Structures are given as structure tokens and as C-alpha cells.
C-alpha atoms as one frame of an Amber mdcrd trajectory, in Angstrom:
protein
-119.947  65.252   5.123-119.365  68.209   7.464-115.829  68.785   6.147-116.285
  68.105   2.433-120.033  68.196   1.733-120.039  64.545   0.637-122.981  62.217
   1.226-122.109  58.805   2.635-123.537  55.469   3.702-122.176  53.183   6.433
-123.072  49.522   5.916-122.174  46.446   7.963-120.960  43.410   5.984-123.705
  41.195   7.432-126.309  43.471   5.844-124.603  43.059   2.485-124.401  39.260
   2.814-128.114  39.063   3.642-129.069  41.012   0.535-126.487  39.883  -2.020
-125.234  36.398  -1.094-128.180  34.763   0.691-126.630  35.390   4.085-123.406
  33.549   3.229-120.191  35.585   3.600-118.956  36.147   0.052-116.535  38.817
  -1.157-118.473  39.156  -4.415-121.424  40.450  -2.393-119.474  43.688  -1.816
-119.128  44.110  -5.573-122.806  43.387  -6.222-123.740  45.899  -3.548-121.702
  48.642  -5.235-123.017  47.679  -8.669-126.578  48.179  -7.424-125.850  51.858
  -6.753-123.832  52.124  -9.959-126.732  50.812 -12.053-129.341  52.883 -10.238
-127.532  56.052 -11.335-128.281  55.155 -14.986-125.173  56.953 -16.177-125.715
  60.104 -14.105-122.255  61.000 -12.775-123.768  63.019  -9.926-125.654  59.968
  -8.645-122.993  57.313  -9.148-120.996  56.170  -6.120-117.460  57.502  -6.331
-115.605  56.029  -3.357-115.560  52.808  -1.352-113.745  52.659   1.982-113.226
  49.113   3.272-113.147  49.693   7.007-111.394  46.578   8.272-108.428  44.270
   7.895-108.516  41.104   5.814-107.055  37.620   5.647-106.101  35.263   2.847
-108.201  32.627   4.691-111.696  34.096   4.411-113.265  31.019   6.042-110.755
  30.937   8.937-110.247  27.205   8.514-106.452  26.928   8.425-104.565  26.184
  11.622-103.073  29.684  11.585-106.465  31.378  11.625-108.736  28.970  13.499
-110.262  30.574  16.560-109.235  34.078  15.533-111.692  36.518  17.090-111.099
  39.821  15.317-113.766  40.781  12.753-112.490  40.899   9.182-113.741  42.125
   5.864-113.512  39.474   3.182-110.776  39.702   0.568-110.764  38.775  -3.094
-107.957  36.297  -3.682-106.456  34.788  -6.818-107.204  31.150  -7.543-103.473
  30.508  -7.703-102.078  31.027  -4.217 -98.963  28.845  -4.104 -96.922  30.638
  -6.767 -95.843  34.187  -5.827 -95.649  35.117  -9.485 -99.384  34.611 -10.017
-100.822  35.143  -6.531-102.651  38.357  -5.701-105.109  39.924  -3.282-106.884
  42.952  -4.693-109.506  45.466  -3.661-109.883  46.593  -7.287-112.347  43.741
  -7.827-115.024  45.555  -5.836-114.821  48.485  -8.249-115.264  46.595 -11.549
-118.932  47.546 -12.024-119.707  47.565 -15.737-121.890  44.780 -17.112-118.952
  43.458 -19.127-116.520  43.402 -16.186-115.474  40.236 -14.388-114.483  37.955
 -17.235-110.880  39.185 -17.271-109.822  40.996 -14.100-106.394  41.751 -15.546
-107.982  43.968 -18.194-110.881  45.469 -16.219-110.759  49.087 -15.082-112.153
  50.476 -11.827-115.355  52.489 -12.000-115.008  53.777  -8.424-112.024  54.647
  -6.246-111.225  52.284  -3.380-109.178  52.426  -0.193-108.840  50.270   2.902
-108.279  50.875   6.609-106.538  47.633   7.733-107.871  47.905  11.292-108.710
  45.026  13.648-109.654  46.756  16.901-111.580  49.788  18.074-108.292  51.373
  19.166-106.792  50.964  15.682-109.970  52.266  14.060-109.924  55.322  16.314
-106.296  56.035  15.401-107.039  55.805  11.676-110.114  58.032  11.831-108.485
  60.630  14.084-105.467  60.901  11.781-107.645  61.439   8.720-109.812  64.031
  10.475-106.795  65.988  11.706-105.080  65.823   8.306-108.263  66.894   6.533
-108.662  69.913   8.813-105.347  71.124   7.364-104.031  73.094  10.330-100.392
  72.003  10.057 -98.946  74.756   7.868 -95.369  74.940   6.626 -92.904  74.625
   3.757 -92.969  70.847   4.258 -95.944  70.815   1.896 -93.575  71.705  -0.960
 -91.113  68.958  -0.033 -90.945  65.505  -1.632 -88.411  62.712  -1.164 -87.351
  60.003  -3.601 -85.425  57.077  -2.123 -83.657  54.721  -4.539 -81.999  51.368
  -3.903 -78.532  50.508  -5.155 -77.701  47.649  -7.544 -79.608  46.446 -10.619
 -77.308  48.469 -12.869 -78.659  51.661 -11.287 -82.182  50.987 -12.604 -83.810
  52.106  -9.344 -81.875  55.376  -9.333 -82.628  55.978 -13.004 -86.342  55.559
 -12.331 -86.282  57.828  -9.278 -84.375  60.452 -11.251 -86.871  60.262 -14.101
 -89.676  60.825 -11.598 -87.828  63.822 -10.133 -87.358  65.271 -13.613 -91.095
  64.905 -14.186 -91.836  66.791 -10.963 -89.384  69.575 -11.792 -90.760  70.087
 -15.301 -94.498  69.651 -14.673 -94.836  70.735 -11.033 -91.840  73.038 -10.351
 -93.411  74.407  -7.149 -92.517  71.115  -5.448 -88.955  70.384  -4.352 -87.764
  66.765  -4.748 -85.025  65.644  -2.370 -82.954  62.697  -3.596 -81.748  59.940
  -1.269 -79.974  57.505  -3.580 -78.216  54.896  -1.482 -75.215  54.504  -3.762
 -74.440  58.225  -3.417 -73.577  57.635   0.254 -70.756  55.775   1.974 -71.433
  52.067   2.392 -70.361  50.552   5.711 -69.571  46.833   5.646 -69.817  44.456
   8.582 -70.178  40.745   9.270 -73.955  41.069   8.994 -73.806  42.902   5.659
 -73.584  46.430   4.306 -75.437  49.501   5.541 -75.837  53.128   4.502 -76.074
  54.966   7.845 -75.746  58.456   6.331 -78.474  57.768   3.774 -80.746  56.420
   6.493 -80.118  59.474   8.665 -80.794  61.784   5.732 -84.109  60.078   5.001
 -85.271  60.272   8.606 -84.116  63.890   8.927 -86.269  64.768   5.913 -89.219
  62.870   7.375 -88.789  64.745  10.639 -88.658  68.103   8.833 -91.825  67.153
   6.961 -92.614  65.694   3.534 -95.770  65.797   1.455 -94.865  62.350   0.158
 -91.970  59.906   0.134 -91.437  57.594  -2.846 -89.320  54.427  -2.696 -87.970
  52.500  -5.691 -86.128  49.295  -4.868 -86.088  45.881  -3.268 -88.059  45.243
  -0.121 -90.168  42.882   1.915 -93.158  43.014   4.224 -90.919  44.319   7.017
 -88.130  46.390   5.446 -86.712  48.360   2.525 -83.462  47.339   0.785 -80.986
  44.631   1.739 -79.179  47.291   3.776 -82.340  47.864   5.883 -82.686  51.596
   5.313 -86.167  51.161   6.805 -87.016  48.422   9.312 -90.001  47.508  11.434
 -88.292  48.900  14.536 -87.879  52.240  12.727 -91.540  52.301  11.744 -92.860
  51.615  15.232 -90.910  54.500  16.754 -91.489  56.932  13.876 -92.975  59.967
  15.618 -93.898  62.627  13.064 -95.864  65.857  13.393 -96.335  66.110   9.624
 -97.712  62.939   8.032 -96.541  62.043   4.514 -98.128  59.895   1.853 -95.914
  56.822   1.269 -95.458  55.448  -2.257 -93.714  52.083  -2.063 -92.858  50.432
  -5.373 -91.370  47.355  -3.724 -92.402  43.769  -2.978 -94.862  42.769  -0.234
 -94.579  45.914   1.878 -98.291  45.989   2.730 -99.319  42.322   2.689-102.390
  43.146   4.762-103.960  39.670   4.513-101.203  38.022   6.556-101.694  37.300
  10.261 -98.874  39.581  11.391 -98.898  43.244  10.449 -96.781  44.334   7.509
 -94.585  47.409   7.463 -97.187  49.342   5.490 -99.903  48.527   8.009 -97.662
  49.579  10.897 -97.004  52.906   9.177-100.708  53.504   8.679-101.656  52.446
  12.218 -98.866  54.365  13.973-100.810  56.669  16.284 -97.956  59.171  16.674
 -96.670  59.439  13.145 -96.122  56.966  10.355 -98.170  58.078   7.386-101.556
  59.391   6.360-101.921  56.850   3.536 -99.927  54.520   1.288 -99.888  53.692
  -2.409 -98.364  50.314  -1.782 -98.059  46.612  -2.620 -99.473  43.347  -1.303
 -97.440  40.719  -3.157 -94.303  40.258  -5.238 -94.119  42.942  -7.918 -91.702
  43.520 -10.770 -89.400  46.425 -11.446 -90.341  47.261 -15.041 -94.066  47.128
 -14.268 -93.606  49.005 -10.995 -91.858  51.713 -12.960 -94.762  52.361 -15.312
 -97.295  52.528 -12.458 -95.011  54.775 -10.405 -94.683  57.082 -13.399 -98.451
  57.252 -13.806 -98.926  57.988 -10.108 -96.483  60.900 -10.325 -98.098  62.017
 -13.596-101.487  62.323 -11.882-100.808  62.983  -8.212-101.003  66.780  -8.545
-103.718  66.888 -11.186-106.908  68.849 -10.552-110.559  68.515 -11.483-112.197
  70.935 -13.915-113.111  73.253 -11.026-109.489  73.374  -9.835-110.007  70.958
  -6.933-107.125  68.640  -6.135-107.529  64.967  -7.020-108.499  62.725  -4.123
-106.135  59.866  -3.272-108.450  57.165  -4.569-108.813  59.001  -7.870-105.040
  59.272  -8.242-104.666  55.491  -7.887-107.653  54.698 -10.122-106.582  57.059
 -12.908-102.962  55.851 -12.687-103.992  52.208 -13.107-106.206  53.130 -16.038
-103.279  54.984 -17.609-101.070  51.906 -17.176-103.604  49.736 -18.999-103.893
  52.279 -21.824-100.160  52.992 -22.114 -98.883  52.595 -25.675 -95.180  51.898
 -26.211 -93.008  52.962 -29.143 -94.136  49.889 -31.118 -97.766  50.929 -30.837
 -98.511  48.102 -28.402-100.271  48.209 -25.024 -97.951  45.882 -23.062 -99.688
  46.311 -19.688-103.330  46.183 -20.792-103.810  42.696 -19.301-101.223  42.833
 -16.564-101.477  41.275 -13.098 -98.859  43.517 -11.490-101.187  46.500 -11.075
-103.660  44.389  -9.059-101.020  44.051  -6.356-100.980  47.815  -5.757-103.578
  49.132  -3.304-104.433  52.268  -1.373-104.211  51.964   2.394-106.101  55.054
   3.435-109.184  57.120   2.760-109.895  57.228  -0.997-111.799  60.525  -0.598
-108.931  62.335   1.156-107.101  65.068  -0.734-103.341  65.462  -0.468-102.695
  68.586   1.625-100.798  70.761  -0.834-101.703  74.442  -1.358-104.727  75.559
  -3.354-103.318  78.887  -4.634-100.161  79.784  -6.504 -97.429  82.342  -5.862
 -95.675  84.135  -8.696 -92.711  86.504  -8.800 -93.552  89.756 -10.593 -90.306
  91.742 -10.100 -86.611  91.071  -9.506 -84.604  94.154  -8.539 -87.273  96.423
 -10.014 -87.457  94.653 -13.381 -90.866  93.180 -14.280 -90.799  89.404 -14.630
 -93.021  87.141 -16.706 -92.548  83.925 -18.668 -90.969  85.783 -21.598 -88.498
  87.892 -19.578 -84.745  87.610 -19.992 -82.860  85.825 -17.243 -81.679  88.042
 -14.400 -78.194  87.557 -12.919 -77.888  87.265  -9.152 -74.284  88.098  -8.304
 -72.396  87.119  -5.187 -72.465  89.867  -2.494 -75.262  91.737  -4.294 -78.531
  92.746  -2.669 -81.630  91.246  -4.268 -85.238  92.418  -3.909 -88.084  90.294
  -5.197 -91.796  91.057  -5.379 -94.689  88.730  -6.043 -98.393  87.952  -5.817
-100.763  85.242  -4.651-103.109  84.178  -7.449-106.023  81.852  -8.001-104.786
  78.583  -9.482-107.542  78.415 -12.096-108.332  82.021 -13.070-104.945  83.617
 -12.375-106.614  86.492 -10.516-104.736  88.105  -7.626-106.118  87.101  -4.206
-106.353  90.543  -2.653-107.841  89.153   0.561-104.782  86.949   1.198-102.898
  88.275   4.254-100.294  86.098   5.917 -96.719  84.917   5.499 -94.438  83.908
   2.637 -91.481  81.531   3.023 -88.947  82.005   0.192 -86.089  79.517  -0.275
 -83.345  80.251  -2.809 -81.252  77.395  -4.225 -78.016  77.471  -6.177 -77.651
  75.876  -9.593 -77.706  72.107  -9.825 -74.691  70.140  -8.693 -73.403  67.068
 -10.514 -73.186  64.011  -8.255 -71.742  60.637  -9.264 -72.524  57.590  -7.160
 -69.959  55.094  -5.931 -70.998  52.080  -7.980 -70.928  49.713  -4.998 -73.575
  47.370  -6.398 -73.484  48.371 -10.069 -70.992  47.983 -12.863 -71.138  51.678
 -13.724 -71.637  54.592 -11.279 -74.754  56.686 -11.832 -74.583  60.453 -12.388
 -77.429  62.751 -11.422 -78.008  66.434 -10.683 -79.445  67.976  -7.544 -79.946
  71.399  -6.020 -77.919  70.524  -2.963 -77.208  74.046  -1.694 -79.738  76.465
  -0.217 -78.429  80.026  -0.388 -81.199  81.857   1.431 -84.178  81.023   3.629
 -86.543  83.808   4.632 -89.906  84.620   6.126 -91.901  87.755   5.335 -95.401
  89.203   5.233 -98.093  88.962   2.563-100.483  91.922   2.465-103.495  92.146
   0.167-102.131  89.337  -1.954 -98.716  90.967  -2.478 -95.318  90.284  -0.930
 -91.709  91.361  -1.191 -88.452  90.356   0.461 -84.808  91.393   0.262 -81.625
  89.441   0.884 -77.901  89.474   0.197 -76.332  86.857  -2.054 -73.557  84.866
  -0.355 -69.961  84.895  -1.543 -69.847  81.111  -1.669 -71.703  80.034  -4.819
 -71.225  77.417  -7.518 -70.425  80.291  -9.952 -71.840  78.181 -12.768 -73.889
  81.001 -14.331 -76.708  78.474 -14.630 -80.261  78.888 -13.408 -81.051  78.856
  -9.724 -84.413  78.130  -8.140 -86.680  80.135  -5.875 -89.227  78.008  -4.019
 -92.207  79.738  -2.387 -94.771  78.721   0.213 -97.294  80.851   2.069-100.431
  80.744   4.176-102.885  83.330   5.443-104.904  84.002   8.579-107.881  82.123
   7.100-105.841  78.943   6.730-105.498  79.182   2.942-102.179  78.209   1.367
-100.200  79.079  -1.743 -97.018  77.864  -3.406 -94.858  78.703  -6.368 -91.409
  78.792  -7.901 -89.230  80.837 -10.214 -86.135  79.977 -12.281 -85.818  83.161
 -14.327 -82.364  83.996 -13.037 -78.826  82.665 -13.109 -76.455  82.482 -10.179
 -72.894  83.619 -10.740 -70.349  86.433 -11.065 -69.345  88.813  -8.253 -70.592
  92.272  -7.325 -67.377  94.112  -6.433 -69.104  97.425  -5.744 -70.518  96.282
  -2.400 -68.508  97.249   0.670 -66.946  94.234   2.351 -68.301  92.987   5.693
 -65.526  91.911   8.088 -67.600  91.283  11.227 -68.810  87.843  12.230 -72.401
  87.019  13.201 -73.838  87.951  16.592 -74.875  85.058  18.825 -77.546  86.729
  20.945 -78.153  83.635  23.039 -77.535  79.886  23.105 -78.848  77.345  25.569
 -80.019  73.784  26.104 -83.731  72.956  26.483 -84.860  76.360  27.804 -83.799
  79.988  28.266 -83.308  79.325  31.980 -80.191  77.267  31.138 -76.920  78.530
  32.617 -73.310  77.503  32.086 -72.691  74.149  33.804 -76.371  73.233  34.305
 -77.660  69.672  34.388 -79.607  68.357  31.384 -81.073  65.090  30.082 -79.230
  62.684  27.749 -80.654  64.170  24.513 -80.986  67.915  25.126 -82.184  70.348
  22.481 -79.706  73.070  21.474 -81.207  76.484  20.675 -79.426  79.633  19.479
 -80.514  83.113  18.381 -78.147  84.476  15.704 -77.949  87.541  13.475 -75.750
  89.088  10.794 -76.346  92.088   8.544 -75.008  90.142   5.543 -77.055  87.048
   6.291 -76.287  83.694   7.879 -74.439  81.215   5.656 -76.494  78.021   5.223
 -75.238  76.976   1.769 -72.690  74.366   2.813 -70.577  75.147  -0.256 -67.401
  76.523   1.314 -65.102  73.951   2.896 -65.204  74.321   6.659 -67.841  77.058
   6.518 -70.815  75.082   7.804 -72.800  76.105  10.850 -71.795  73.468  13.416
 -72.395  72.205  16.928 -69.422  70.318  18.369 -69.420  68.265  21.561 -66.244
  68.027  23.663 -64.137  69.582  20.863 -64.296  66.247  19.008 -64.485  66.155
  15.204 -66.324  62.841  15.563 -69.083  64.722  17.380 -69.352  67.681  15.026
 -72.886  68.159  13.689 -73.760  70.360  10.702 -76.890  72.398  11.480 -77.305
  74.526   8.324 -80.745  73.044   7.670 -81.998  73.906  11.165 -81.901  77.679
  10.700 -85.371  79.230  11.061 -85.564  82.895   9.963 -87.395  85.612  11.886
 -90.329  87.217  10.052 -89.292  90.368   8.194 -85.748  90.457   9.633 -83.164
  89.441   7.049 -80.124  87.862   8.648 -81.744  86.918  11.954 -83.109  83.562
  13.031 -82.979  80.679  15.446 -81.232  77.342  15.280 -82.781  74.366  17.045
 -81.092  70.965  16.985 -81.640  67.912  19.147 -78.333  66.388  20.198 -77.796
  62.621  20.009 -77.741  60.596  23.213 -74.759  61.632  25.338 -73.049  59.732
  28.170 -73.384  60.842  31.780 -71.003  63.493  33.048 -69.583  66.877  32.085
 -69.433  68.030  28.466 -68.706  71.112  26.417 -70.641  72.410  23.426 -69.141
  74.753  20.840 -71.399  76.528  18.380 -69.855  78.057  15.265 -71.754  80.188
  12.764 -70.643  81.921   9.540 -72.066  84.846   7.622 -72.361  85.033   3.834
 -69.113  87.048   3.602 -66.974  84.309   5.150 -66.762  85.705   8.705 -67.372
  83.425  11.679 -68.215  83.559  15.378 -68.082  80.755  17.907 -69.154  80.335
  21.488 -68.700  77.519  24.004 -70.766  76.420  26.971 -70.597  73.569  29.468
 -73.246  71.195  30.805 -73.667  68.006  32.820 -75.690  65.058  31.518 -77.799
  63.295  34.150 -79.440  60.102  32.822 -83.124  59.838  33.650 -83.367  63.469
  34.700 -87.008  64.420  35.015 -88.416  67.323  32.971 -88.934  70.698  34.571
 -92.453  72.125  34.669 -92.229  75.902  34.454 -95.936  76.577  34.663 -99.323
  74.890  34.671-102.378  77.074  34.198-105.944  77.244  32.855-106.873  79.843
  30.264-109.554  81.118  32.671-110.143  80.656  36.381-112.945  80.415  37.583
-114.663  78.425  34.792-118.319  77.712  34.088-118.476  75.821  30.759-115.087
  74.187  30.184-111.437  74.564  31.170-108.396  74.733  28.880-105.126  73.803
  30.592-101.624  74.569  29.342 -98.302  73.162  30.492 -94.930  74.863  30.001
 -91.856  72.639  30.254 -88.199  72.308  29.262 -88.430  69.496  26.684 -89.062
  71.161  23.303 -89.638  68.948  20.277 -89.236  65.740  22.272 -91.418  62.686
  22.742 -93.148  63.241  26.067 -95.731  61.381  28.134 -98.290  63.772  29.595
-101.179  63.188  31.983-103.511  65.688  33.636-105.968  64.678  36.361-108.751
  66.493  38.202-109.316  65.720  41.917-111.774  66.860  44.532-110.372  68.211
  47.795-110.637  64.716  49.319-108.105  63.465  46.760-110.542  61.403  44.663
-109.662  61.401  40.971-112.664  62.626  38.974-111.291  62.945  35.448-108.027
  62.262  33.625-106.416  62.937  30.269-103.280  61.270  28.913-101.257  61.547
  25.739 -97.798  60.885  24.407 -96.077  62.221  21.336 -93.818  64.986  20.088
 -94.109  68.105  22.195 -95.012  71.382  20.523 -91.942  73.307  21.654 -92.221
  74.480  25.281 -95.999  74.692  25.659 -98.450  71.814  25.381-101.502  71.846
  23.164-104.614  72.873  25.138-106.045  70.116  27.331-109.815  70.601  27.470
-111.886  69.476  30.459-115.649  69.740  29.957-116.266  69.925  33.736-117.591
  66.361  33.968-116.401  63.340  35.936-115.499  59.911  34.553-119.185  58.980
  34.350-119.983  62.053  32.264-121.795  63.898  35.054-121.137  67.605  35.503
-119.191  68.321  38.681-120.723  70.522  41.344-119.559  74.124  41.765-116.550
  74.346  44.049-112.767  74.152  44.292-110.872  71.331  42.571-107.250  70.298
  42.223-105.600  69.765  38.849-102.282  67.950  38.628 -99.988  67.434  35.635
 -97.574  64.529  35.242 -94.873  64.696  32.577 -91.975  62.413  31.654 -89.828
  61.425  28.699 -88.553  57.989  27.749 -86.403  56.673  30.568 -86.850  59.745
  32.763 -88.407  60.247  36.146 -91.839  61.859  36.318 -92.331  65.532  37.160
 -95.582  66.782  38.681 -97.226  70.084  39.491-100.550  70.744  41.257-102.809
  73.817  41.361-106.427  74.731  42.126-109.310  75.689  39.859-112.759  77.034
  40.746-115.884  75.756  38.993-118.915  78.047  39.146-122.518  77.458  38.129
-123.533  78.223  34.548
């Protein structure tokens, strides 16, 4: 209510049973309860209930009478189950039933359409409930800005005559044509090298690519393929062990068109439930499945989800997640094929898709749009001729932030714009490992420029130099835009009104390589030969007047980090370049190295500019397993304090999973208050730790001097501590 001005009602199931099923637990009582409010509205859309959140897990054994469930103590919400439960082809558990509220609904559930949007939190304990609520609150506050909100990922299984890849590619085409401001990354398993072993085949590079994209941040990830309640694909591109250790700062929506992935009514947690309940990452919600589902029918629902996921209400507001699922299912039922038939009007498959998450939550993509108004001084609109961006030429672009509905310029928008320029599409043909015929698709695989500049009074401009290494296809490129302002508002956009190709021979050649201003491991205090932990973070500050090459097109011209001069330990870091605001050609590279063995090692960093010049630099370090973190500083924002204290911790473990604890003691050494957390660190400084000047019992501490001590460690490391004093004064 405070965040979104929505009225709500919290009701315990026992209250519903007493009123609607004579005190006997009955799933239909939930439906009757919702129908009461539906009927009371008498057709008034403003009074009708719109969303139902089922706050609790469920079981296929509502009476808890089977040997598996007897004596189970966790409270459950009842589920609506199919009469046929022994045949996977006809079995289902569905929450849709509680939303069939018309007088004529109920006779044929396969044909009924939801009148309200429904989601479920599959929680069993207070701890799980707290995790779910906290994640939704934080996501809804929308403080995690970044280009990740433009990024989508489509993962496609191999085999089945490339049907999964064809579907994923069709969905990507839909995104690119209808919502071009979003950038779909493609992870098609058969496009990667398959590694065979006694236990079966795997796609390690595809798996790494998917998890790298998740770590960078995705608005949503969509999977088409075979799966189970614990994994995706026969090659296990996603397993339960991956899910449980999936620490993400930016939570995606997961769309899983695969069998059983969120069978929430089983005794053990499914993969979908583990993703939702992961307190340090996982996902914010899932459009997912509870039983066996079928590829052709999955495809039509997946298409309808993508068709509606970025739709807006009449006032320009983004659809809420529950509305996306409800409207998509309605569209499936009303879909008419080329023969004029509605083949899915009475289809069971759609009942096996549910929303795990808050149905009233909006997907966190930008509200406003960004448009390019000039390229190299020439005005640009939808009717303009295509510009040509030549290799080695300087390009200046100007643009505006506009209201999504009215198109008016937002003159009060002051913040940052993040432009990303991509080359023309590249043709990629898969290997055909599991299919008779390889599959060919097209992807913008090469980023030519990544920048960061200012937006003032709703206007922005940026300038960059085109690299020498292009596809030279003379086909259209893509400019992707994201921005946010000091008020927390966001905007996005794209432009394809230019081709990439040809060479500008009038520009004077650059023969100097990039400048490596600094490079170090974990922190700027690092010196040649220092000791570090097993997985240190490499950081470099680089600059070149012609721009840093991040395209990956030229053979051997990637930005790389190499350990011990070994080609087997050469890591391409093009995608880890982060530009400096308003300074073309300058930025930082941050890359976490894989686990290294104990002992001495070398690291060689090589960087190229857009003219084909390179610079490299080598350093040495010693890996010490279990090495404890270093605490550089521990301090309160103010000292003395009278109302509350905010503590900050500076350390040498950027972007790593850390365990942090801060305790308050009196001068006798008695612990009065403690805070603990674990998760991905926010670079070198912790988020503020707030102490409200009370003890464990909630009583305000007396004025005086107190000790505060921080404890920090990483997985497998020793614990580092630091202690200081703080003064509490009377209010």
C-alpha cells in the first residue's frame, strides 16, 4: 500500500474455512471467498479484486494422510488437484482454479479463464517468508540501476530437430521487432562445443556463458527445452547445486518452459522453489511449470508471455506479473490457427504453468524512453536515410529522454546515459550434435563501443571513434541506450538508423598502444609479489585516445588476462570494461580470477585499442589458501551519536561472497547487539550497518562509551577483525 497505493486484505485460511466450508479445510473455500468480493463489485472494475497472493507452500496430499506426509508440522495452504493423479499426462495442480469467478465457471476448468491474477509464495517457515517478502520489497523499491535492465537471455536445448532453438529464435525476433530497446542474448547449447565423458555430454562453455550473463544482470531469462524438477537439459546446464549457490545482486524473472521445474506440491523443494527462496540471489519470480508439459503447447504460451510481458496499461503503467500470466493464458485459449480453429481453447497444458512470486509486482524495466535526434549533426527521425558509420571515423550522437506515452521531452531528467553500440548481425551455424541438420541463426555478437555520459535537462550527447575491426557488412548496426536520473527514474531506447562499414581514410593513424594507468589484485595497496587469496579480483585502469577495443572481432585482439603465461589460463575480459563518465577511451576492467593453486604466479594483462595497437603488463603474486581478508577501515558516519549509528567497513574483497558480522559491546566486554549478513560485497565498502542504539532486548543503551567490532571472512578463509570505540550521548 505504501509503495503502490494498493488496498489489501490479509486473511488466514482458518477464517476462510469457517465462513465458506463449514470449518472444514477445503480448497474450494478459497475460490468462494474470492467470488464473494468479485460479486460484491457488481461489475465495477474499481471495486473488483485484482490479485490473489497465496502465501504458503502446498502439498498434493491436502489431508496429510499418506505415509510421506503424516506428522508433517509445517502449515500449508490447500492445493487444487486433478482427479487423475497417477498418469502424468493428465495430472495437474493449479492455482488458476481460485481465479475462475464467473457464475458459469467451474464446469470445464480447461476452458475457463481467470478473472483475477494469482501468484504463490511457496514458503514453509518464517525464515523463508521473510526472505520472500524482503526480496520483493527491495526489488519494488527499484534502487539497483544499470544496463542490466535492458538485457534478456534465451537459453535453448539441443536435439528435437532444433525445435527448441527455433522457438527461442522466434521469441528473440519478436523482442527485436516489437521491443527493440531490449537486447536478447542467445545461449543455444548446440552452438557451443560439446564435451563427452563416461557420464554423458556437457556444454561447459554454454553453462559459463549463461552464468556470466546472470552475474552481469538480466531482466529475465527464458529457457526452452527438456528439464526436471531439479535441472535443465540432459547435459545439466543448470543443477540444484548451481541454484543453491547462485549469488546475484540483480534478480531476474525466470521463464521456464520445461517439465516439472517448480513442482511445489512435492515434499522436497523443486529447482524453481529453490530459486525463489534463495536469500542471496536466485530470482524475483518465475513463470514456471508444476507437471509434465509439452513442447508445442509450451511454445504457444511462451510466445504469448513474450507478446505481453512489456505491455502497458492505458495510463502507460507497466503490466504487473500476475496480469502478464493471466493475459497470456487468455491469449492461448483464444488463439486461432491458420485453419480458423482454436486448438488450445480447452487445453490442460496451460493449467500446469503458474506464477511463483507476487502477482502485483511490476517488472523493473524503465518507465521513460530515449531517442536519438542527431547523428554527426544530421537530424534523425523514423523517416531519415540510413547514416554510414565508417571504421576509424569519429561519431557524435545526440538524443533526448521522453515520456513513454505522450512523447514529451523530460526536461527535469538529469543523470547518466549508457550507450552501447553493436556491429551488424553475425551468422552462426550450430554443430548439429543432437539434430539431423545444424541450425543457423543471427546474433549481434560484437560490441563496438560502450560509454557513459551525462544527461542534462532531458538531453544527452556522446562522441566515440569507430574501431578498425568491423564486420564491414554495410548492414545495420544497433545502438542500445539506458539511463537513470538523480530522482531514481529510468529510461531506455535504441536506434538502428545507420549501417556499419567502409573505412574513413582521412583520419590520421594512431600508432600508440593504450596506457595502463594501474593494475592490481583486490585493492590499490597491492604490490608486485604480494600475497592474495585463491580467487583474487583483477582490476585495471586503462585509457586510449582512439578507444579501447572490446569488439572481439580481430583474431588475437581480445583484451586478456593470462596466468603463468599459459594459453590454457588465458581469459578474455572484453565484456568487463566499464567506461568512465564523460571520458571516451578510459575505463576500468574488473575480473574475478578462477580458483588458483597455492604458490607463486604471474599475471599478464594485454589490452588493444581500436586501431590495432596493444600494450601488455605483467605482475607477480603469491596465492595463500585461506588467507583472511584485510580490513582497511571501520568507521561510523558520525561519532558521537544520539539517535542511530551507521557503520561502514572497507576491505580488500571486492565483488566477492563475504560473511560479515558487527557487534556492540560495553566496556566490560558484554555483547549488547549484533548484526550479521552474508552475500556479494559491494566493491570495497560495505552497505551501511545501522544500529538504533538499543540492546538485544530493544532497550536504549545508556549514554557512554561502547566498543564496536567487525568480523569478516570469505568461504574457506580465516576471520579478520577490527575494533573501535563509539560514544553515545543523550537525545
